[in-house]
C-alpha positions as CSV (number, residue, x, y, z in Angstrom):
1,X,186.6,308.4,-12.8
2,X,189.1,306.5,-10.2
3,X,191.2,303.1,-10.6
4,X,189.0,301.4,-8.3
5,X,185.6,302.7,-9.8
6,X,186.9,301.9,-13.4
7,X,187.5,298.6,-12.1
8,X,184.8,298.7,-10.5
9,X,182.1,299.2,-13.7
10,X,184.0,296.6,-15.9
11,X,183.3,294.0,-13.5
12,X,179.6,295.1,-13.0
13,X,179.4,295.4,-16.6
14,X,180.8,292.0,-16.8
15,X,177.9,291.0,-14.7
16,X,175.8,292.2,-16.4
17,X,176.2,291.0,-19.7
18,X,176.5,287.3,-18.5
19,X,172.9,288.2,-17.0
20,X,171.8,289.1,-20.2
21,X,173.6,286.3,-22.2
22,X,172.1,283.4,-19.6
23,X,168.5,284.7,-20.0
24,X,169.1,285.2,-23.9
25,X,170.3,281.0,-23.7
26,X,167.1,280.1,-21.7
27,X,164.8,281.5,-23.7
28,X,161.5,279.6,-23.8
29,X,162.1,278.9,-27.8
30,X,164.4,276.2,-28.9
31,X,164.5,276.9,-32.7
32,X,164.4,273.6,-35.0
33,X,165.2,275.5,-38.2
34,X,168.4,277.3,-39.2
35,X,167.0,280.2,-40.3
36,X,165.3,281.0,-36.9
37,X,168.4,280.3,-35.1
38,X,170.5,282.7,-37.2
39,X,167.7,285.0,-36.7
40,X,167.2,284.9,-33.6
41,X,170.9,284.5,-33.1
42,X,171.3,288.2,-34.4
43,X,168.9,289.6,-32.3
44,X,170.3,288.4,-29.6
45,X,173.3,289.7,-30.5
46,X,172.1,293.2,-31.4
47,X,170.4,292.7,-27.6
48,X,173.8,292.4,-26.0
49,X,175.2,295.3,-27.5
50,X,172.6,297.8,-26.8
51,X,172.5,296.2,-23.2
52,X,176.2,296.6,-22.2
53,X,176.2,300.6,-23.9
54,X,173.1,301.3,-22.2
55,X,174.2,300.0,-18.8
56,X,177.7,300.5,-19.0
57,X,176.5,304.5,-19.8
58,X,174.4,303.8,-16.8
59,X,177.1,302.9,-14.7
60,X,179.7,305.7,-15.8
61,X,176.8,308.1,-15.3
62,X,176.2,306.5,-10.9
63,X,179.8,307.2,-11.2
64,X,180.9,310.6,-12.4
65,X,177.9,312.8,-13.1
66,X,177.0,313.5,-9.4
67,X,180.2,314.0,-8.5
68,X,182.7,315.8,-11.0
69,X,179.7,317.7,-13.4
70,X,177.5,317.9,-10.1
71,X,177.4,321.7,-11.0
72,X,178.1,321.0,-15.1
73,X,174.5,322.8,-14.9
74,X,172.8,325.6,-13.8
75,X,170.4,323.4,-11.8
76,X,173.1,320.8,-9.5
77,X,172.8,317.2,-10.1
78,X,170.5,318.0,-13.2
79,X,172.6,315.7,-15.6
80,X,172.4,313.0,-13.2
81,X,168.7,313.0,-12.9
82,X,168.9,312.5,-17.0
83,X,171.2,310.0,-16.7
84,X,169.0,306.9,-17.0
85,X,167.1,308.6,-19.8
86,X,170.3,309.0,-22.1
87,X,171.4,305.7,-21.2
88,X,168.1,304.3,-22.2
89,X,167.9,306.4,-25.3
90,X,171.4,305.2,-25.6
91,X,169.8,301.4,-26.2
92,X,167.6,302.1,-28.2
93,X,170.1,304.7,-30.4
94,X,172.4,300.5,-31.1
95,X,169.2,298.9,-30.9
96,X,168.1,301.7,-34.4
97,X,170.7,300.4,-35.8
98,X,170.6,296.8,-35.4
99,X,167.0,296.9,-36.3
100,X,168.0,299.7,-39.9
101,X,171.2,297.0,-40.7
102,X,168.7,293.5,-41.9
103,X,168.7,293.5,-45.7
104,X,166.0,291.8,-47.7
105,X,166.1,288.3,-49.2
106,X,168.9,288.4,-52.2
107,X,169.6,285.9,-54.8
108,X,167.7,284.2,-58.0
109,X,165.1,283.1,-55.9
110,X,163.3,285.7,-53.7
111,X,160.0,285.1,-52.1
112,X,158.1,286.8,-49.7
113,X,154.9,286.4,-47.9
114,X,151.9,288.9,-48.6
115,X,151.7,289.7,-45.0
116,X,149.9,293.4,-43.5
117,X,151.9,294.7,-40.5
118,X,150.8,297.6,-37.7
119,X,152.7,300.7,-38.2
120,X,154.4,299.7,-35.1
121,X,155.4,296.3,-34.0
122,X,153.5,294.7,-31.1
123,X,155.4,293.7,-28.3
124,X,153.7,291.2,-25.0
125,X,150.8,292.5,-23.1
126,X,153.1,292.9,-19.9
127,X,156.2,294.8,-20.8
128,X,153.8,297.5,-23.0
129,X,151.9,297.8,-19.4
130,X,155.0,298.4,-17.4
131,X,156.1,301.1,-20.0
132,X,153.0,302.9,-19.6
133,X,152.8,302.2,-16.5
134,X,155.2,304.1,-15.3
135,X,155.3,306.9,-18.7
136,X,152.4,307.5,-15.8
137,X,153.5,307.2,-12.6
138,X,156.4,309.4,-13.0
139,X,154.1,312.0,-14.8
140,X,152.3,311.8,-11.5
141,X,154.5,312.4,-9.3
142,X,156.7,314.7,-11.7
143,X,153.6,316.9,-11.0
144,X,152.8,316.1,-7.2
145,X,156.1,316.9,-6.4
146,X,156.2,320.3,-8.4
147,X,153.2,321.4,-6.8
148,X,154.6,320.7,-2.7
149,X,158.1,322.2,-3.6
150,X,159.0,326.0,-2.6
151,X,158.8,328.2,-4.6
152,X,162.7,327.6,-6.2
153,X,161.5,324.5,-7.3
154,X,164.6,322.9,-5.4
155,X,163.8,322.5,-1.8
156,X,161.0,321.2,0.7
157,X,159.4,323.4,3.6
158,X,160.4,321.5,7.0
159,X,159.3,322.6,10.7
160,X,162.2,324.7,10.7
161,X,163.6,325.2,7.9
162,X,163.9,323.8,4.4
163,X,165.3,320.6,2.7
164,X,167.3,319.7,-0.1
165,X,167.5,318.9,-2.9
166,X,163.3,318.6,-4.3
167,X,162.5,317.5,-7.3
168,X,160.5,320.0,-8.1
169,X,160.3,322.1,-11.6
170,X,164.0,322.8,-12.7
171,X,164.7,319.2,-12.5
172,X,160.4,318.0,-13.5
173,X,160.5,320.0,-17.2
174,X,163.7,318.2,-18.3
175,X,162.8,314.8,-17.0
176,X,159.4,314.9,-18.5
177,X,160.8,316.0,-21.7
178,X,163.5,312.6,-21.4
179,X,160.6,311.0,-21.4
180,X,159.0,312.2,-24.4
181,X,162.0,311.1,-26.0
182,X,162.4,307.7,-25.0
183,X,158.4,306.9,-25.6
184,X,159.0,308.5,-29.3
185,X,163.0,307.3,-29.3
186,X,160.6,303.9,-28.5
187,X,158.2,303.7,-30.9
188,X,160.5,304.8,-33.8
189,X,162.6,301.1,-32.8
190,X,158.9,299.5,-32.8
191,X,158.4,301.0,-36.3
192,X,161.8,299.8,-37.7
193,X,160.8,296.4,-35.9
194,X,157.3,295.9,-38.2
195,X,158.7,297.1,-41.2
196,X,162.3,295.3,-41.8
197,X,162.6,292.5,-44.4
198,X,160.7,289.2,-43.3
199,X,163.6,286.4,-42.5
200,X,163.6,284.4,-45.3
201,X,162.3,280.3,-45.7
202,X,160.7,281.3,-42.4
203,X,157.2,280.9,-42.2
204,X,154.4,284.1,-41.5
205,X,154.2,282.8,-37.9
206,X,157.6,282.4,-37.0
207,X,158.3,285.9,-38.6
208,X,156.2,287.7,-36.5
209,X,156.6,285.5,-33.7
210,X,160.5,287.4,-33.9
211,X,159.3,290.5,-34.8
212,X,157.4,290.5,-31.3
213,X,160.4,288.6,-29.6
214,X,162.3,292.0,-30.5
215,X,159.6,294.7,-30.1
216,X,159.8,293.2,-26.4
217,X,163.1,293.7,-26.0
218,X,162.8,296.7,-27.2
219,X,159.9,297.9,-24.7
220,X,161.9,296.1,-22.0
221,X,165.3,298.6,-22.7
222,X,163.2,301.4,-22.3
223,X,161.1,300.6,-19.4
224,X,164.2,299.8,-17.3
225,X,165.2,303.5,-18.4
226,X,161.9,305.3,-17.1
227,X,161.5,303.0,-14.2
228,X,165.4,303.2,-12.5
229,X,164.3,307.1,-13.4
230,X,161.1,306.5,-11.5
231,X,163.0,305.3,-8.4
232,X,165.5,308.2,-8.2
233,X,163.0,310.5,-8.4
234,X,161.0,308.9,-5.4
235,X,164.0,308.1,-3.3
236,X,165.2,312.1,-3.6
237,X,161.9,313.0,-2.8
238,X,161.6,310.6,-0.4
239,X,165.1,311.1,1.6
240,X,164.6,314.9,1.5
241,X,161.2,315.1,2.9
242,X,162.5,312.8,5.4
243,X,164.3,315.7,6.2
244,X,162.2,318.4,6.5
245,X,159.3,315.6,9.1
246,X,157.4,314.4,5.8
247,X,154.3,311.8,7.1
248,X,155.2,310.8,2.6
249,X,159.1,310.2,2.8
250,X,159.2,306.6,3.6
251,X,156.6,305.3,1.7
252,X,158.3,307.1,-1.5
253,X,161.6,305.3,-0.4
254,X,160.0,301.8,-0.4
255,X,158.3,302.5,-3.2
256,X,161.5,303.5,-5.3
257,X,162.7,300.5,-4.3
258,X,159.8,298.0,-6.0
259,X,159.9,300.5,-9.1
260,X,163.6,299.7,-9.2
261,X,163.2,296.0,-8.5
262,X,160.2,295.7,-11.1
263,X,161.9,297.0,-13.8
264,X,165.0,295.0,-13.4
265,X,162.9,291.6,-13.1
266,X,160.8,293.0,-16.2
267,X,163.7,293.3,-17.8
268,X,165.5,289.8,-17.5
269,X,162.2,288.5,-18.0
270,X,161.8,285.6,-20.2
271,X,160.4,286.3,-24.2
272,X,158.0,283.1,-24.6
273,X,155.7,282.6,-28.1
């Protein structure tokens, strides 16, 4: 990676860090108790580190994998196609480390509320819906594109010749496996959120709210990973289909832009009560 690209990555990471910090500071809930304030501060630090780590890897992959490592696998460009998924796994791994490091209350006097918790901490409904929407659309798109691809799975037939690269089965199967890993990792981190110790000196409602905020941030990062993957698949399929003269080329390209925009909008949406 050249010096210019490295500087661009640093600038973009700085911008991302500022955006994430502002979105965390502009939350609707203003803590009035010291315990809540400390807990939210810790959660904000974990979210910021995980976001910078995940998007930092994504930016590096964007600049490097399609060029330097384009032929690193038998399927050209496969690592680049898996870049957003790996970035999502990095985000989830850092978040998991933060969630696993919460310590139980200590001292001569320890109290705990008897509250029945679900196996997986529940995120905000809008975040859950978007996550599962991307999973369903990504699976449907990969199945459809694999069906219309040529036998080599990397091209599509045109009026006079074939065009490529095209996200057929050689790309679709690894992406589906990666999608399953992201979903599994998301559920694992949500289980950590549900099982972490309660925050001392908070009410059950406050503690439940803190878990909902954490769970929503987990799901937001996962949906961005899958949304970016879906957008990349649709954009690559659309541009290749345009060269092949297919009617659905431009709708696929427009859909890619819409999916990516919605994914980022969901990522930076504030978490309310």
